Structures are given as C-alpha cells and as structure tokens.
C-alpha positions in Angstrom: -23.4 151.0 274.6 -26.2 150.3 277.0 -24.5 147.1 278.1 -21.3 149.0 279.0 -23.3 151.4 281.1 -25.0 148.5 283.0 -21.8 146.8 283.7 -19.8 149.8 284.8 -18.8 149.8 288.4 -20.5 152.5 290.4 -19.0 154.6 293.2 -15.9 152.4 293.6 -13.3 153.6 296.1 -10.0 154.6 294.5 -7.3 152.0 295.0 -4.7 152.9 297.6 -2.3 150.8 299.5 -4.0 151.7 302.8 -7.4 150.8 301.5 -6.1 147.5 300.0 -4.5 146.5 303.3 -7.6 147.4 305.4 -9.8 145.4 303.0 -7.4 142.4 303.1 -7.1 142.5 306.9 -10.9 142.8 307.2 -11.5 139.8 305.0 -9.0 137.7 306.9 -10.6 138.6 310.3 -14.2 138.1 308.9 -13.2 134.7 307.4 -11.6 133.6 310.7 -14.7 134.7 312.6 -17.0 132.8 310.2 -14.7 129.7 310.4 -15.2 129.6 314.2 -19.0 129.0 313.7 -18.9 125.4 312.5 -16.0 124.7 314.9 -18.2 125.7 317.8 -20.8 123.2 316.7 -18.1 120.5 316.5 -17.0 121.3 320.0 -20.5 121.3 321.4 -21.1 117.9 319.9 -17.9 116.2 320.8 -16.9 117.5 324.3 -18.5 116.8 327.6 -21.2 119.4 328.4 -19.2 121.3 331.0 -16.1 121.6 328.8 -18.2 122.3 325.8 -19.9 125.3 327.5 -16.6 126.9 328.4 -14.9 126.4 325.0 -18.0 127.4 323.0 -18.4 130.6 325.1 -14.7 131.5 324.5 -14.9 130.8 320.8 -18.2 132.7 320.5 -16.6 135.8 322.1 -13.6 135.4 319.7 -15.9 135.0 316.7 -17.9 138.1 317.7 -14.8 140.3 318.1 -13.3 139.0 314.8 -16.5 139.6 312.9 -17.0 143.1 314.3 -13.4 144.1 313.6 -13.4 142.4 310.2 -16.6 143.9 308.9 -15.7 147.4 310.1 -12.3 147.2 308.3 -13.8 145.8 305.2 -16.5 148.5 305.0 -13.9 151.2 305.7 -15.6 152.3 309.0 -13.7 153.2 312.1 -14.2 151.5 315.5 -12.4 148.3 314.8 -9.6 148.8 317.3 -11.4 147.8 320.5 -12.8 144.6 318.9 -9.4 143.8 317.4 -7.7 144.3 320.9 -10.3 142.1 322.6 -9.8 139.4 319.9 -6.1 139.5 320.3 -6.4 138.9 324.1 -9.0 136.1 323.6 -6.9 134.4 320.9 -3.8 134.4 323.1 -5.8 133.1 326.0 -7.3 130.4 323.8 -3.9 129.3 322.6 -2.5 129.2 326.1 -5.3 127.2 327.7 -5.6 124.9 324.8 -1.9 123.9 325.0 -1.9 123.8 328.8 -4.9 121.5 329.0 -3.9 119.2 326.0 -3.1 115.6 326.8 0.2 114.1 325.7 0.9 112.9 322.2 -1.2 113.9 319.2 -3.6 116.1 321.3 -0.7 118.3 322.4 0.8 118.3 318.9 -2.6 119.5 317.5 -2.9 122.2 320.1 0.6 123.5 319.4 -0.1 123.4 315.7 -3.3 125.4 316.1 -1.6 127.9 318.4 1.4 128.4 316.1 -0.4 128.1 312.8 -3.6 130.0 313.4 -4.3 131.5 316.8 -1.1 133.4 317.6 -0.6 134.8 314.0 -4.2 136.0 314.1 -3.6 137.5 317.5 -0.6 139.4 316.3 -2.6 140.7 313.3 -5.3 141.9 315.6 -2.9 143.5 318.0 -1.2 145.3 315.2 -4.5 146.6 314.0 -5.5 147.7 317.5 -2.4 149.7 318.2 -1.9 151.2 314.7 -2.7 154.8 314.5 -5.5 155.8 312.1 -4.5 157.7 309.0 
C-alpha cells in the first residue's frame, strides 16, 4: 500500500487536447532551441571569424526565442507569443540568407534541405503559435 502511495502521480494536469498540443509544441521548440547550441559551436569552429560572429549571433537569437517560447508552452504559462513571432522571423531570415549565400553544388543543396526540412516548417509552427488566440 505504501509503495502505491509513493508512486502515485501528484497534481497532474488533466489531459485535454489543448494541453497535449501545447506540451507537444513546447517540447519541439525547446528541442530545436537546444539543438542549436552545439550547432553554434560547430559554426564558430569552422567558419572564418567574421562570418562565424554573424551566424552565431543569429543562431543565438533564434535559440533564445525558441527556448523562451518552448519552455513557456511546456509549463503552461502565457507569454510565448512574442518569442514565437520573433523566432519565426529569425528562422525565415536564416533560411533566406543561408540559401542566398550558399555556393553552388552540395552547399546549395544542403542549404535548401535545411530550409525546407527544418527552418521553414519550424517558422510556420512558430508563426501559428504567435497568431493563435489564447483559449
């Protein structure tokens, strides 16, 4: 009996579709923000210093916005909309500049793949979270 009491969940939020979607979206945004941290280290170590400073600064701003929006959504707190809107703008900007400055061949293919496969879908998710009215 005591074991059941110790393992019982305490103060769990009731499952609702809205809560589940918010938690899912929050985890995706938080994961994307955390994934940018090692990527910034890679960029800092492989790019020339002037380029590295620009790309790392852009990715740091993206990561901060994604982490703020994601943790607020995951914790069920309000205030995620501004961070999500800023993340959407930064992600679209990142995709555009990355594709525009990529060299021909595999570099361009990689930039388009990142834009289509990661940055633009994440930007659409952030934009949807930013404009969606709170319930």
